[in-house]
C-alpha positions as CSV (number, residue, x, y, z in Angstrom):
1,M,33.8,3.3,-25.9
2,T,32.0,6.4,-24.2
3,A,32.7,6.1,-20.8
4,A,29.5,6.7,-18.2
5,T,28.9,10.0,-16.5
6,L,28.1,9.5,-12.7
7,D,25.8,12.5,-12.0
8,R,23.4,13.3,-9.0
9,V,19.6,14.4,-10.3
10,R,16.7,15.6,-8.3
11,V,13.2,15.0,-8.8
12,G,11.1,16.8,-6.2
13,R,12.7,16.0,-2.6
14,Q,14.6,12.8,-3.8
15,E,18.3,13.0,-4.9
16,L,19.4,10.2,-7.1
17,R,22.6,8.6,-8.4
18,V,22.6,8.0,-11.8
19,A,25.2,7.0,-14.7
20,V,24.6,8.1,-18.1
21,R,26.3,6.5,-21.2
22,P,25.5,8.3,-24.3
23,G,24.5,6.5,-27.5
24,Q,24.6,7.1,-31.2
25,P,22.3,10.0,-32.0
26,G,18.6,8.8,-32.8
27,R,19.2,5.8,-31.2
28,M,17.1,5.0,-28.2
29,P,18.6,4.9,-25.0
30,L,18.0,1.5,-22.9
31,L,16.9,2.4,-19.2
32,L,18.6,-0.6,-16.6
33,V,16.4,-1.2,-13.3
34,N,18.6,-3.1,-11.0
35,G,17.6,-6.0,-8.4
36,I,16.9,-5.7,-5.5
37,G,19.7,-4.3,-2.7
38,A,21.8,-4.0,-5.5
39,S,23.8,-0.6,-6.7
40,L,24.2,0.1,-10.3
41,E,27.6,-1.3,-10.8
42,L,26.3,-4.6,-10.4
43,L,25.0,-4.4,-14.0
44,Q,28.6,-3.0,-15.4
45,P,29.3,-6.3,-17.0
46,F,26.3,-6.4,-19.0
47,V,26.9,-2.7,-20.0
48,D,30.5,-3.2,-20.9
49,A,29.3,-6.5,-23.2
50,L,26.5,-4.0,-25.0
51,D,27.2,-2.1,-28.0
52,P,29.2,0.6,-27.8
53,G,26.7,2.8,-30.0
54,Q,23.8,2.0,-27.3
55,G,23.0,5.1,-25.2
56,V,22.5,3.0,-21.2
57,I,20.6,4.8,-18.0
58,R,21.3,3.3,-14.7
59,F,20.6,4.7,-11.4
60,D,20.2,3.8,-7.5
61,V,16.7,3.2,-6.1
62,P,16.1,5.6,-3.4
63,G,17.6,4.1,-0.2
64,S,20.3,1.9,-2.1
65,G,23.6,2.4,-3.7
66,G,24.6,6.2,-3.6
67,S,21.0,7.4,-3.7
68,P,19.9,9.0,-0.1
69,M,16.7,7.4,1.4
70,P,13.8,8.6,0.7
71,P,11.0,10.1,3.0
72,G,8.9,6.8,3.8
73,P,8.1,3.5,2.5
74,Y,6.9,3.8,-1.4
75,S,4.9,2.0,-4.1
76,F,5.9,1.0,-7.0
77,T,3.3,3.6,-8.7
78,G,5.6,6.2,-7.0
79,L,8.9,4.5,-7.9
80,C,7.6,4.5,-11.6
81,R,6.8,8.4,-11.5
82,L,10.1,9.3,-9.9
83,I,11.6,7.4,-12.9
84,A,9.5,9.3,-15.3
85,G,10.7,12.6,-13.5
86,M,14.4,11.3,-13.7
87,L,14.3,10.4,-17.0
88,S,12.7,14.1,-17.7
89,E,15.5,16.4,-16.0
90,L,18.0,14.0,-18.3
91,G,16.0,15.4,-21.0
92,Y,14.5,11.8,-22.3
93,D,11.2,11.3,-23.4
94,Q,11.0,7.9,-24.5
95,V,13.5,5.0,-23.4
96,D,13.6,1.2,-24.0
97,V,13.4,-0.4,-20.6
98,L,15.2,-3.5,-19.2
99,G,14.4,-4.9,-15.6
100,F,16.2,-7.2,-14.0
101,S,15.1,-9.4,-11.2
102,W,13.4,-7.2,-8.7
103,G,13.4,-4.7,-11.1
104,G,11.9,-6.7,-13.7
105,S,8.6,-5.9,-11.7
106,V,9.3,-2.4,-11.7
107,A,9.6,-2.4,-15.5
108,Q,6.6,-4.3,-16.0
109,H,4.5,-1.1,-13.8
110,F,6.8,1.6,-15.7
111,A,5.4,-0.3,-18.9
112,A,1.8,-0.5,-17.6
113,F,1.6,2.9,-16.3
114,Q,4.0,4.6,-18.0
115,R,3.1,3.7,-21.2
116,A,4.1,6.6,-23.4
117,R,7.8,6.5,-21.8
118,C,8.3,2.9,-22.5
119,R,9.0,1.8,-26.4
120,R,10.2,-1.5,-25.9
121,L,10.5,-3.9,-22.8
122,V,13.0,-6.6,-22.0
123,L,12.5,-9.1,-18.6
124,V,15.2,-10.6,-17.4
125,S,15.3,-13.3,-14.5
126,T,12.0,-11.9,-13.1
127,A,8.4,-12.7,-12.5
128,T,4.6,-11.4,-11.7
129,G,5.2,-10.5,-7.9
130,A,2.9,-12.1,-5.0
131,L,0.8,-14.6,-7.5
132,M,4.0,-16.4,-9.0
133,V,5.8,-19.4,-9.0
134,P,7.8,-19.2,-6.1
135,A,11.3,-20.6,-5.1
136,R,11.9,-23.0,-2.4
137,P,11.3,-21.4,0.9
138,S,15.1,-21.9,1.8
139,V,16.1,-19.8,-0.9
140,L,13.2,-17.4,-0.6
141,L,15.1,-16.8,3.4
142,Q,18.0,-15.5,1.9
143,M,16.3,-12.6,0.0
144,V,15.2,-11.3,3.6
145,T,18.5,-10.0,4.5
146,R,21.2,-8.1,2.7
147,R,24.1,-10.5,4.2
148,R,25.2,-11.8,0.7
149,Y,26.1,-8.0,-0.4
150,L,28.0,-7.6,3.2
151,D,30.1,-11.0,3.5
152,P,31.8,-12.6,0.6
153,D,32.7,-15.7,2.0
154,Y,29.1,-16.2,3.0
155,L,27.8,-15.9,-0.7
156,V,30.0,-17.8,-1.5
157,R,28.5,-20.6,0.4
158,V,24.9,-19.8,-0.8
159,A,25.4,-18.5,-4.7
160,P,24.9,-22.3,-5.8
161,D,21.8,-22.9,-4.6
162,L,20.8,-19.5,-4.7
163,Y,21.5,-18.4,-8.2
164,G,22.0,-21.5,-9.7
165,G,24.0,-21.2,-13.5
166,S,27.5,-20.5,-13.5
167,A,27.3,-20.0,-9.6
168,R,26.8,-23.8,-9.0
169,S,30.5,-24.7,-10.6
170,E,32.3,-20.8,-9.8
171,P,30.6,-19.9,-6.9
172,Q,34.2,-17.8,-6.0
173,R,34.0,-15.7,-9.4
174,V,30.3,-14.9,-8.4
175,S,30.8,-13.5,-5.5
176,E,33.9,-11.9,-6.9
177,T,31.6,-9.9,-9.1
178,I,28.8,-9.1,-7.1
179,H,31.1,-7.6,-4.5
180,R,33.6,-5.8,-7.3
181,G,32.4,-2.3,-6.5
182,N,28.9,-3.1,-5.4
183,R,27.4,-0.3,-3.2
184,T,25.3,-1.6,-0.2
185,G,22.8,0.9,0.9
186,P,21.3,1.4,4.7
187,P,19.3,-1.7,5.9
188,L,15.8,0.4,5.7
189,G,16.5,0.8,2.1
190,Y,16.4,-2.8,1.5
191,A,13.3,-3.1,3.6
192,Y,11.5,-0.7,1.4
193,Q,12.2,-2.3,-1.8
194,L,11.0,-5.4,-0.3
195,M,7.5,-3.6,1.0
196,A,6.9,-2.1,-2.3
197,A,6.9,-5.7,-4.1
198,L,4.6,-7.0,-1.0
199,G,1.1,-7.8,-2.4
200,W,2.1,-6.4,-6.0
201,T,1.2,-8.4,-9.0
202,S,1.3,-8.1,-12.4
203,L,-1.3,-10.5,-13.5
204,P,-4.1,-8.4,-14.1
205,F,-2.7,-6.0,-16.4
206,L,-0.3,-7.7,-18.3
207,P,-2.5,-8.6,-21.4
208,L,-2.8,-4.7,-21.7
209,L,1.1,-4.2,-22.4
210,R,1.5,-3.1,-26.0
211,Q,5.3,-2.7,-26.0
212,P,7.0,-5.3,-27.9
213,T,8.5,-7.6,-25.1
214,L,11.3,-9.7,-24.5
215,I,11.2,-12.3,-21.6
216,I,15.0,-13.8,-20.6
217,S,15.0,-16.2,-18.1
218,G,17.9,-18.9,-17.1
219,D,16.9,-23.2,-17.1
220,D,18.5,-23.0,-13.8
221,D,17.1,-20.6,-11.7
222,P,16.5,-21.0,-8.1
223,L,15.2,-18.0,-7.5
224,I,12.8,-17.3,-10.2
225,P,11.6,-20.6,-11.8
226,L,11.6,-20.6,-15.5
227,A,7.4,-21.6,-15.3
228,N,7.2,-17.6,-14.4
229,A,8.8,-16.4,-17.8
230,R,6.8,-18.8,-19.6
231,L,3.7,-17.6,-17.7
232,M,4.3,-13.9,-18.8
233,H,5.0,-15.1,-22.3
234,Q,1.3,-16.1,-22.4
235,L,0.0,-13.3,-20.8
236,I,1.7,-10.1,-22.9
237,P,0.6,-10.2,-26.3
238,R,3.5,-9.1,-28.2
239,S,6.4,-10.8,-26.5
240,R,9.0,-13.5,-27.0
241,L,11.0,-15.7,-24.7
242,L,14.2,-16.7,-24.6
243,V,15.5,-19.4,-22.4
244,F,19.4,-19.6,-22.1
245,R,21.6,-22.3,-20.3
246,G,22.5,-20.9,-16.8
247,G,21.1,-19.3,-13.4
248,H,19.9,-16.2,-12.0
249,L,22.6,-14.0,-12.7
250,G,23.0,-14.6,-16.3
251,L,22.2,-11.0,-17.1
252,I,26.0,-10.4,-15.3
253,A,27.6,-13.8,-15.8
254,E,26.9,-14.6,-19.3
255,A,26.6,-11.2,-20.3
256,G,29.1,-11.4,-23.4
257,E,26.5,-13.4,-24.9
258,L,22.8,-12.3,-23.9
259,A,24.0,-8.7,-24.7
260,P,23.7,-9.4,-28.2
261,V,20.7,-11.0,-28.4
262,I,19.2,-7.8,-26.0
263,T,20.6,-5.1,-29.0
264,D,19.5,-7.3,-31.5
265,F,15.6,-7.1,-29.9
266,L,15.7,-3.5,-29.5
267,A,16.9,-2.9,-33.3
268,A,14.6,-5.9,-34.4
269,A,11.7,-5.4,-37.0
270,P,8.4,-5.2,-35.5
271,P,6.7,-8.6,-33.8
272,G,5.4,-10.8,-35.9
273,Q,8.7,-10.8,-38.2
274,V,10.5,-12.2,-35.6
275,P,10.2,-15.9,-34.0
276,A,7.8,-15.7,-30.9
277,L,10.4,-18.4,-29.1
278,A,13.9,-19.1,-29.0
279,F,16.6,-21.1,-27.0
280,L,19.9,-19.8,-26.2
281,Q,22.9,-22.4,-26.0
282,F,26.2,-21.5,-25.1
283,S,27.3,-23.8,-22.5
284,R,25.9,-27.0,-21.5
285,P,24.3,-28.6,-24.6
286,D,21.5,-30.7,-23.7
287,P,18.8,-31.3,-26.4
288,A,15.7,-32.6,-23.6
289,V,16.1,-29.0,-22.1
290,A,15.5,-27.3,-24.9
291,A,12.4,-29.5,-26.3
292,A,10.9,-28.6,-22.8
293,A,11.2,-24.9,-23.2
294,A,9.6,-25.3,-26.4
295,R,7.0,-26.5,-24.8
């Protein structure tokens, strides 16, 4: 397996901390856009589970991880221009894009407004922004602060209700996974990420997306309820919906099961030759949940 190379890339006035794992020549690289407050290390279990021939690009959003603070607040439009500039600096004209949680909102925006740069789109544990099926207020309150990234014991206590899935039975393991190597940026950087998402919604432009899209959601995600994935699947013309048994952190906690599915999608035949809806079972078999997901 080829190790990723950490680098610093400057786009205009902004420097970004970037990790690039080279892939097989001629194979489309995969750009990963991370969840709020997380550094690129958080997605290491998923990268390790991917086909070694798959090239992967990760980066820290300005003001998170090891990327310096931006000059001021930014919008998703500005961030997507920055990402496009980063890709140009790295020598990539086009990539496949995977967005996780908060990063899924950025990925939707990138696919719509940097269309030529995005060949295929993968949306994991994400939603349509301000206009979405919300989590319970008690869950949303946990997202206002970075405490879960700073205090492992606190995360053990809140992980079951916040993330669901394997966090309910193994909160200690989930806490250790999140805190293993994750770099937390300054409080203002986290606030800028929250501000970028305020008032943003993808609902008006989702029907205009033309990229083949794979939408992945857990059946036990308290933070981003499954109904949001179903809504996106209805609105995005060339989309597939995959429901897995797990919670919000399935991309990390169940990386070994989800990575091959994503690899197959990126290499799949054109839409129309693959099923539009799938249900992935790798833990608690429950036919009733599978039937509900297919409705």
